[in-house]
C-alpha positions as CSV (number, residue, x, y, z in Angstrom):
1,V,-15.0,-25.5,-6.1
2,D,-11.4,-26.8,-7.3
3,A,-8.2,-24.7,-5.8
4,N,-7.6,-24.0,-9.8
5,S,-10.9,-22.0,-10.4
6,L,-10.5,-20.6,-6.7
7,T,-6.6,-19.2,-7.5
8,T,-8.0,-17.8,-11.1
9,E,-10.6,-16.1,-9.6
10,L,-8.8,-14.6,-6.6
11,S,-5.7,-14.1,-9.5
12,D,-8.3,-11.9,-11.2
13,I,-9.1,-9.7,-8.1
14,F,-5.6,-9.5,-6.5
15,V,-3.7,-8.5,-9.3
16,P,-0.1,-7.8,-8.4
17,D,-0.1,-3.8,-9.2
18,D,-3.1,-4.0,-6.6
19,T,-0.9,-6.1,-4.3
20,F,2.2,-3.4,-4.3
21,L,-0.4,-0.7,-4.0
22,L,-2.5,-2.5,-0.9
23,G,-0.3,-4.3,0.5
24,P,1.8,-3.9,4.5
25,Q,4.4,-1.8,2.7
26,S,2.4,-0.4,-0.2
27,L,3.0,3.0,-2.1
28,L,0.4,4.5,-0.4
29,D,1.9,3.4,3.5
30,L,4.8,5.3,2.1
31,G,3.6,8.4,1.1
32,S,1.8,8.6,4.4
33,C,5.0,8.0,6.2
34,K,7.1,10.5,4.2
35,T,4.0,13.1,4.8
36,T,4.3,12.3,8.5
37,A,8.0,12.8,8.4
38,H,7.5,16.6,6.4
39,T,4.9,17.3,9.1
40,K,7.0,16.9,11.8
41,E,10.3,18.7,9.9
42,S,7.4,21.5,9.2
43,L,6.5,22.3,12.8
44,S,10.1,21.9,14.2
45,M,10.8,24.8,11.7
46,D,8.4,26.8,13.1
47,E,9.4,27.3,16.9
C-alpha cells in the first residue's frame, strides 16, 4: 500500500463533516456541555 492510496482511503472514511462531529471539539461535545450547564442551572433553581 502506497501513501497516496492510504491517504485516499482515510479521506473517504473520515470526511471533514465526520471530523467536525466526532473530533475533540465536536458538536456532540458542545451539546453535552450545554446540557450539563443547563442541568446545573435547573438544580440551583430548585433549591
